[in-house]
Every structure is written in C-alpha cells, then in structure tokens.
C-alpha positions in Angstrom: 16.7 15.0 5.3 13.6 16.3 3.7 11.7 13.0 3.6 12.3 12.9 7.3 11.1 16.5 7.9 8.0 15.6 5.8 7.5 12.6 8.4 7.9 14.6 11.3 5.7 17.3 10.0 2.9 15.0 8.9 2.9 12.9 12.0 3.3 15.6 14.2 0.5 17.8 12.7 -1.9 14.6 13.0 -0.9 14.4 16.7 -0.8 18.3 17.1 -4.4 18.8 15.7 -5.7 16.0 17.8 -4.4 17.6 20.9 -5.8 20.8 19.3 -9.2 19.4 19.1 -9.5 18.0 22.4 -8.3 21.2 24.4 -10.5 23.4 22.2 -13.6 21.2 22.9 -12.7 21.1 26.7 -12.4 24.9 26.7 -15.5 25.6 24.6 -17.8 23.1 26.7 -16.3 24.9 30.0 -14.2 22.1 31.3 -11.0 23.4 31.4 -10.3 21.7 35.1 -10.0 18.6 32.9 -6.9 19.9 30.6 -4.6 18.6 32.9 -5.5 15.1 32.0 -5.3 15.6 28.3 -1.3 16.9 28.9 -0.6 14.1 31.2 -1.8 11.8 28.3 0.4 13.7 25.7 3.3 13.5 28.3 2.9 9.7 28.6 2.7 9.3 24.8 6.0 11.1 24.3 7.5 9.3 27.1 6.6 5.8 25.5 7.7 6.7 22.0 11.1 7.8 23.2 11.3 4.6 25.0 10.3 2.7 22.1 13.0 4.7 20.0 15.9 3.7 22.6 14.6 0.0 22.6 15.1 0.0 18.9 18.3 1.6 18.8 20.0 0.0 21.8 18.3 -3.4 21.6 19.9 -5.1 18.6 23.4 -4.3 19.6 25.6 -7.1 20.4 23.8 -9.6 18.0 25.6 -11.1 15.0 25.7 -8.9 11.8 22.9 -11.3 10.2 20.6 -11.0 13.0 21.0 -7.3 13.0 20.1 -7.2 9.2 17.2 -9.6 10.0 15.6 -7.4 12.7 16.2 -4.3 11.0 14.9 -5.7 7.6 11.7 -6.9 9.4 11.3 -3.8 11.4 11.7 -1.6 8.0 8.6 -3.7 6.4 6.5 -3.2 9.6 7.3 0.7 9.5 6.2 0.6 6.0 2.8 -1.5 6.8 2.4 1.2 9.7 3.0 4.0 7.5 0.6 2.7 4.7 -2.2 2.2 7.3 -1.9 5.7 8.5 -2.0 7.1 5.0 -5.3 5.3 4.2 -6.7 6.2 7.8 -5.9 9.8 7.3 -7.4 9.9 3.7 -10.6 8.1 5.0 -10.9 9.7 8.3 -10.0 13.3 7.9 -13.3 14.5 7.2 -14.8 12.8 10.5 -12.0 13.0 12.6 -13.0 15.8 15.0 -16.6 14.5 15.6 -15.0 11.1 16.5 -12.5 12.6 19.0 -15.2 15.0 20.7 -17.5 11.8 21.0 -14.7 9.7 22.8 -13.8 12.7 24.8 -17.3 13.3 26.1 -17.6 9.4 27.1 -14.1 9.8 28.8 -15.1 12.7 30.6 -18.0 11.0 32.1 -15.9 7.9 33.3 -13.0 7.5 35.6 -10.2 10.0 36.4 -7.8 8.0 34.0 -10.1 7.7 31.1 -9.2 11.1 29.5 -5.5 10.5 30.1 -6.0 7.0 28.2 -7.9 8.7 25.1 -4.8 11.6 24.8 -2.4 8.9 25.2 -3.9 6.7 22.5 -4.7 9.5 20.2 -1.1 11.0 20.3 1.1 7.8 20.9 0.1 6.2 17.7 1.8 8.7 15.8 4.6 8.7 18.1 5.3 5.0 17.8 5.0 5.3 14.0 7.5 8.3 13.8 10.0 6.3 16.0 9.8 3.1 13.6 10.2 5.0 10.6 13.0 7.2 11.9 14.8 4.1 13.3 14.6 2.7 9.7 16.0 5.8 8.0 18.8 6.1 10.5 19.6 2.3 9.8 19.5 3.1 6.1 21.9 6.2 6.7 24.3 4.2 8.8 24.4 1.5 6.1 25.5 4.0 3.8 28.2 5.6 5.9 25.9 8.8 5.7 25.3 11.0 8.7 22.7 9.4 11.2 21.9 12.6 12.9 20.4 14.2 9.7 17.3 12.2 9.8 16.6 13.0 13.3 17.3 16.6 12.9 15.1 16.7 9.9 12.3 14.9 11.8 12.7 17.2 14.8 12.2 20.2 12.5 9.2 18.8 11.2 7.7 18.2 14.5 8.4 21.9 15.7 7.0 23.3 12.5 3.8 20.9 13.0 3.5 22.2 16.8 3.8 26.0 15.4 1.1 25.1 12.8 -1.3 23.8 15.2 -0.7 26.4 17.4 -1.6 29.0 14.9 -4.7 27.1 14.0 -5.8 27.0 17.6 -5.5 30.8 17.6 -7.3 31.3 14.5 -4.5 32.9 12.8 -4.3 29.8 10.2 -6.6 27.7 8.4 -5.1 24.8 6.8 -6.6 23.0 3.8 -6.0 19.5 5.4 -7.5 17.5 2.7 -5.0 18.8 0.0 -2.0 18.8 2.6 -3.0 15.0 3.4 -3.4 14.4 0.0 0.0 15.8 -1.3 2.3 14.5 1.6 0.6 11.1 1.1 1.3 10.6 -2.1 5.0 11.4 -1.6 5.1 9.3 1.6 3.8 6.5 -0.7 7.3 6.8 -2.5 9.2 7.2 0.7 7.8 4.0 2.0 8.6 2.2 -1.1 12.2 3.0 -0.8 12.2 2.0 3.0 10.5 -1.4 1.9 13.2 -1.9 -0.9 15.9 -1.1 1.8 14.2 -3.7 4.4 14.2 -6.3 1.4 18.3 -5.6 1.1 18.9 -6.1 4.7 17.1 -9.4 4.4 19.3 -10.3 1.5 22.2 -9.6 3.6 21.0 -11.6 6.5 20.6 -14.6 4.0 17.0 -15.0 4.5 16.3 -13.8 0.9 18.1 -14.5 -2.4 19.7 -12.6 -5.0 22.1 -10.2 -3.0 24.6 -10.4 -6.1 21.8 -10.2 -8.5 21.6 -6.4 -9.6 18.8 -5.0 -11.6 21.1 -1.9 -12.5 24.3 -0.5 -11.5 24.9 3.4 -12.6 27.5 4.1 -10.0 29.8 5.0 -12.8 27.3 7.5 -14.0 26.1 8.8 -10.8 28.6 8.8 -8.1 26.9 7.5 -5.0 28.6 10.3 -2.7 27.4 13.1 -5.1 24.8 15.5 -4.0 21.9 14.0 -6.2 22.5 10.4 -5.2 22.5 11.8 -1.6 19.4 13.7 -2.2 17.5 10.5 -4.1 18.7 8.2 -1.3 18.0 10.6 1.5 14.2 11.2 0.1 13.6 8.1 -1.5 15.9 5.5 -0.2 16.8 4.8 -4.1 20.6 3.7 -4.6 22.8 4.0 -7.9 23.1 0.3 -7.6 19.9 -2.0 -6.8 19.0 -5.7 -6.8 16.4 -7.3 -8.9 14.3 -8.1 -6.0 14.6 -4.5 -4.7 13.2 -3.0 -7.7 10.7 -5.5 -8.2 9.4 -4.9 -4.6 9.4 -1.1 -5.3 7.6 -1.5 -8.2 4.9 -3.9 -6.7 4.6 -1.6 -3.8 4.0 1.8 -5.5 1.9 0.9 -8.2 -1.2 -0.5 -6.3 -1.0 1.6 -3.4 -0.4 4.8 -5.2 -3.4 4.0 -7.4 -5.5 3.0 -4.4 -4.5 6.1 -2.7 -5.4 8.5 -5.7 -8.8 6.8 -5.7 -9.3 7.2 -2.0 -8.7 10.9 -2.1 -10.9 11.6 -5.0 -13.7 9.7 -3.5 -16.6 12.3 -3.0 -17.4 13.2 0.6 -20.3 11.3 2.4 -23.6 13.4 2.4 -24.9 14.3 5.8 -27.8 11.9 6.7 -31.1 13.5 6.7 -32.4 14.5 10.0 -34.7 12.2 12.0 -38.6 12.7 11.1 -40.4 14.6 13.2 -41.7 12.8 16.3 -39.3 9.9 15.9 -37.0 11.3 18.7 -37.5 14.0 21.2 -34.9 16.7 21.7 -34.6 19.4 24.4 -33.2 22.9 24.0 -29.4 23.1 23.7 -28.9 19.3 23.1 -27.8 17.4 20.1 -30.6 15.5 18.2 -28.4 13.7 15.5 -25.0 13.6 14.5 -24.1 17.0 12.6 -27.7 18.3 13.5 -29.1 20.6 16.4 -32.7 21.0 17.7 -34.6 23.0 20.1 -37.7 22.1 21.8 -40.8 22.0 19.2 -38.8 22.6 16.5 -37.6 20.6 13.2 -33.8 19.4 13.6 -31.8 21.4 10.9 -28.9 20.1 9.5 -25.7 22.0 10.2 -22.1 21.4 8.6 -20.1 18.5 10.0 -17.2 18.9 11.8 -14.1 18.2 10.1 -10.4 19.3 10.9 -10.0 20.7 7.7 -12.9 23.4 7.8 -13.9 23.6 11.4 -12.2 26.6 13.1 -10.9 25.1 16.6 -11.2 28.4 18.4 
C-alpha cells in the first residue's frame, strides 16, 4: 500500500504543481477569464485516465489464462518503461518546468479557444495515464497473490489527496517544498518499485509460456519467511519481491536496478545549468516591461539584468 501511496503522491504532485503553475501564471498576468479552459483540460485528462484504467481492468476478461498473463506481463513492462522515463524526465526538467509551461501557456492563449484546454489536458493526462497503468499492474500483482486488490487503489487515492493538499498549500504560499530533494528520494525508491513490477511482469510472461524458467527457482525462503506474514506482505506490497522467485526474475531485477539507479544518482548529482549571459547591448532592443531573454528582464535604454530562473522548487507561485 505504501508503494502505491508514493506513486499517487509523486504523480499527483507533479500533475497538481503543473496546474498550480498554469493557474498562478494566468492570475498574475490578469487572464483569469481563461481559467475555465484550464479546468476543462484537467477534467478531460481525469476522464481519459479513468477510462484507460477501466479498459485495462475489464478489457482482458473472457480471455484464456495464458492470454491474460501475456497481456498482464506486457503491460507491466510497459508501465516500468513509463515510470522510468518519468523519473529521469523529472530529474532533468524540474529546474526548467515552470518556464517551459509558461511559454507554452502564452502561445496557447494567443491561439484558438481549444489550445489552452489541450495544454492542460496533455500536461495532466500524462501523469494520469502513467498512474492508471502502474496501479493496474499493482492490482494484478495483488490479485495473483490473493491479497486485497483495493489496498493499492486506496493507497494511491490517499497519495493523490495528499498531493492536492500540498499543491494547494504551495499555491497559497503556506508551504515551500524542496522539490529537488523530494523527487530525488522518491525517484530512488521508485526505481526499486519499478524493478519489482518488472520482475512480476517477467513472471507473468513465464506463466504464459512466452519466457522459459517458470520452475527454475533462484531461491525459496518460504519455510523461513511465511508468505502471509506481515514482513513478506510489506516487502511484496512495496517492492514486489516474493519469498520464492525464479532465476530470470532475479536476473531481470538486478539488471534493471544496477544501471538505472546508477544513472539516476548521476542525474540528480549533476550541477544545475548556469544561466546564459544576457545579450550584448545593441544586439536586441527591449521595451519597458518586456522580457529581453529567458531568465532576464530589461527596460528601455538599460542593460538587461539576469534574474533567478523560474523553477518549481524555488519559485513562489502565489
């Protein structure tokens, strides 16, 4: 349940902060009449995510056991791919996300009426689809182990509610999150969670007869750790590791964790990019109140002065 809470918290916080940035920017720039389009895009993203989750849940029913296991294994591996991409994308883009969103918002506001709806829908919908896919994989794992299939959903819902509350507090200025540190710690833990989902997906493909080695166990400590014990349930619920695992499951787990965690640590330790120097005097003309370059402002007849670049981890969105 904790792993799914963390999924809901992280994905929900990403989506909520996107909405906070978009809403706060429209309010700051006096374009509150466009807020309805943002909320329409958010509602569309939520509806699409729920429909996708329902399709995953009810679509495979009526198929043979082997077909269900093949679909489950393939989608679990796809979920791992999405989550891995999300982890590295956030590690790379957290510092510039605010500026990129504001640039896209300005372009959309100047375009058609539906452009702002699309911007909000795409920004929020990506997290929604990833969450739906990952939760489906978690409920499939719980179902296979005869565990509660509602626990992953409850955990994710609590995480989403926590994320919305945190984002609202950020918007009101009551809370400043160090998002860089938050995404670093949760990203590292999610690498381990994704590795467990990957090994579970491989097990499904073994049961479907697509991959070999279903009965070749790497270890079996069921006689030491009771599969129904609280400890085994905790490890299974967070990392998807079982007291008995096949050789291929273990190899895949290690082959994923070692390189991905190493690359992730390198990514979060990479120093922040230095702001680009302002354009030389005379190379561009700026009017009062207009933006000279990304991250700098200028008034007529004055030299552009660099300012701190907008990042979701440092910027007040009030």
